[in-house]
ZAMARGU-4260 file (C-alpha; in steps of 0.2 Angstrom, whole numbers, plus 5000, padded with zeros to 4 digits):
<rodrens>
0) 5378/5308/4948 | 5375/5313/4929 | 5366/5330/4937 | 5380/5335/4948 | 5391/5334/4934
5) 5381/5346/4923 | 5377/5357/4940 | 5394/5357/4940 | 5396/5365/4923 | 5380/5377/4927
10) 5388/5384/4943 | 5405/5387/4935 | 5401/5406/4929 | 5394/5410/4945 | 5410/5403/4955
15) 5420/5411/4942 | 5411/5429/4945 | 5411/5424/4962 | 5430/5424/4963 | 5431/5438/4951
20) 5422/5449/4963 | 5431/5442/4979 | 5449/5445/4972 | 5444/5463/4965 | 5434/5470/4980
25) 5437/5459/4995 | 5436/5464/5012 | 5450/5478/5017 | 5465/5471/5025 | 5463/5455/5015
30) 5478/5451/5004 | 5476/5448/4986 | 5469/5431/4980 | 5488/5425/4975 | 5494/5428/4994
35) 5479/5423/5003 | 5481/5407/5014 | 5475/5390/5009 | 5459/5390/5016 | 5452/5404/5006
40) 5453/5392/4991 | 5446/5379/4999 | 5431/5390/5005 | 5428/5396/4986 | 5428/5376/4981
45) 5416/5371/4996 | 5405/5387/4990 | 5403/5380/4970 | 5401/5363/4976 | 5385/5367/4988
50) 5378/5377/4972 | 5381/5363/4962 | 5372/5349/4975 | 5359/5364/4976 | 5356/5367/4957
55) 5357/5349/4953 | 5343/5346/4968 | 5330/5360/4962 | 5334/5360/4942 | 5329/5347/4930
60) 5342/5339/4916 | 5335/5350/4904 | 5337/5367/4911 | 5355/5359/4920 | 5360/5358/4899
65) 5353/5376/4897 | 5360/5384/4911 | 5377/5376/4908 | 5376/5383/4888 | 5371/5399/4892
70) 5385/5403/4902 | 5399/5395/4895 | 5392/5405/4879 | 5392/5421/4890 | 5408/5419/4899
75) 5416/5416/4880 | 5409/5432/4875 | 5414/5441/4890 | 5431/5435/4890 | 5432/5441/4870
80) 5426/5456/4873 | 5440/5459/4888 | 5452/5455/4877 | 5447/5467/4863 | 5446/5481/4877
85) 5463/5480/4883 | 5470/5478/4866 | 5479/5461/4870 | 5489/5449/4855 | 5477/5446/4842
90) 5460/5453/4852 | 5452/5454/4835 | 5451/5435/4830 | 5452/5428/4845 | 5437/5439/4851
95) 5428/5436/4836 | 5431/5416/4839 | 5425/5418/4856 | 5410/5426/4852 | 5404/5414/4837
100) 5410/5397/4849 | 5398/5408/4863 | 5383/5412/4850 | 5384/5392/4845 | 5381/5388/4863
105) 5366/5399/4867 | 5358/5393/4850 | 5360/5375/4858 | 5351/5381/4873 | 5338/5389/4864
110) 5334/5375/4852 | 5338/5360/4863 | 5323/5350/4868 | 5317/5337/4879 | 5319/5323/4867
115) 5337/5328/4866 | 5341/5326/4884 | 5344/5308/4891 | 5329/5304/4902 | 5331/5290/4914
120) 5334/5273/4908 | 5321/5261/4916 | 5325/5243/4911 | 5311/5236/4901 | 5304/5222/4913
125) 5306/5204/4906 | 5291/5192/4907 | 5291/5175/4909 | 5278/5166/4900 | 5266/5152/4907
130) 5259/5140/4896 | 5242/5132/4900 | 5232/5118/4894 | 5218/5125/4879 | 5223/5145/4886
135) 5235/5159/4877 | 5251/5163/4888 | 5250/5175/4902 | 5267/5185/4907 | 5272/5186/4924
140) 5282/5202/4930 | 5298/5198/4939 | 5299/5200/4958 | 5308/5219/4962 | 5328/5218/4966
145) 5331/5222/4983 | 5344/5237/4986 | 5353/5242/5001 | 5343/5254/5012 | 5352/5274/5008
150) 5358/5266/4991 | 5346/5265/4977 | 5351/5279/4966 | 5370/5283/4971 | 5375/5264/4972
155) 5371/5258/4955 | 5381/5252/4942 | 5376/5265/4931 | 5384/5279/4943 | 5402/5270/4945
160) 5411/5277/4929 | 5405/5294/4937 | 5410/5290/4954 | 5427/5283/4946 | 5429/5299/4937
165) 5428/5309/4953 | 5438/5300/4965 | 5451/5302/4952 | 5450/5321/4950 | 5449/5320/4970
170) 5466/5311/4971 | 5475/5321/4958 | 5469/5337/4968 | 5475/5330/4983 | 5494/5325/4975
175) 5495/5342/4967 | 5489/5353/4980 | 5489/5346/4994 | 5505/5335/4996 | 5512/5346/4985
180) 5529/5340/4982 | 5539/5331/4967 | 5533/5318/4960 | 5519/5320/4966 | 5514/5337/4962
185) 5517/5336/4942 | 5510/5319/4940 | 5494/5328/4950 | 5493/5340/4939 | 5491/5327/4924
190) 5480/5316/4934 | 5467/5331/4936 | 5470/5334/4915 | 5465/5316/4912 | 5451/5315/4925
195) 5443/5331/4915 | 5446/5329/4898 | 5447/5309/4896 | 5439/5300/4911 | 5425/5312/4912
200) 5420/5311/4895 | 5420/5295/4894 | 5409/5291/4907 | 5398/5305/4900 | 5396/5296/4883
205) 5394/5278/4889 | 5377/5276/4883 | 5378/5286/4867 | 5394/5280/4860 | 5399/5262/4870
210) 5415/5259/4856 | 5421/5279/4861 | 5419/5277/4880 | 5430/5258/4879 | 5445/5267/4871
215) 5443/5282/4881 | 5445/5273/4896 | 5458/5261/4886 | 5468/5277/4884 | 5466/5281/4903
220) 5473/5267/4909 | 5487/5268/4898 | 5491/5286/4906 | 5489/5282/4920 | 5498/5267/4920
225) 5513/5278/4913 | 5511/5290/4926 | 5513/5275/4940 | 5528/5269/4931 | 5539/5288/4930
230) 5532/5294/4948 | 5533/5277/4954 | 5517/5281/4966 | 5505/5266/4970 | 5490/5274/4970
235) 5493/5278/4949 | 5496/5257/4948 | 5479/5255/4954 | 5469/5268/4944 | 5476/5261/4930
240) 5469/5244/4933 | 5451/5253/4938 | 5450/5259/4922 | 5456/5246/4912 | 5441/5237/4922
245) 5431/5251/4916 | 5435/5249/4899 | 5432/5229/4899 | 5417/5230/4909 | 5404/5232/4892
250) 5413/5217/4884 | 5409/5207/4899 | 5391/5212/4901 | 5388/5208/4883 | 5396/5191/4887
255) 5386/5187/4902 | 5371/5193/4894 | 5375/5180/4878 | 5377/5167/4891 | 5362/5169/4900
260) 5352/5170/4885 | 5358/5154/4877 | 5356/5146/4894 | 5338/5152/4895 | 5336/5142/4879
265) 5334/5157/4865 | 5350/5153/4858 | 5345/5135/4853 | 5341/5129/4835 | 5322/5123/4832
270) 5317/5111/4822 | 5308/5115/4806 | 5291/5110/4806 | 5287/5095/4791 | 5281/5102/4777
275) 5263/5099/4774 | 5257/5085/4764 | 5246/5089/4748 | 5244/5071/4742 | 5224/5067/4742
280) 5220/5052/4754 | 5219/5035/4747 | 5203/5027/4742 | 5196/5014/4755
</rodrens>
């Protein structure tokens, strides 16, 4: 799931370029992009998602990071150059800042290495020692865990935050562009912003900054709770509860691990060993 979100960022320049070409050089008789029916927008969104799935399947994480950073830098440089050519307001300062940020993205993409990309997290095997008389303890590997068929990668708990952020984005898009009536439309727009700028960073930064992730999920829970109180929609209340559970999940996991550690006897204090007796033995 993480590679799919990286692929979404990596294929965004291609999707925007395709939308611009269809808008400027569309087939004869096709109206402009703003006047076209809804199915045309869904075709563009579907093509973007298919490109993202293909990129996530074909490319590795390092390549996705490099393509996403280079694509973002190129689009920023193009936006700054177009503003300078068209003579927009504050074109010089805005163009220089956009080009500088684009060059920074390209530099990060050039110097990024495999050690900077998060590898697949493998849980360390827990070995249990079996003591035998007169011999050293031999580790015994635990039994492999059972996974349902078809869900070995998608149904693991590590992917649940990404599924939650994706469901938030889909529900917000449905309320904003399919229902498209107040108060669902305005709350859906705000829900999209929260999903992409609060929930998605919270899901992505889970391994690097767990405290910041908990704060972001708590912020999302409060924001969606406010949307539920303002719009009166039950789905926002459910979303607020899910975000609150995502914020408290790391703390619950820590408490559970601590309880398991104590039950295994690792937390019990061992009695200190008696000090050696240095006195000489008494003569017979």
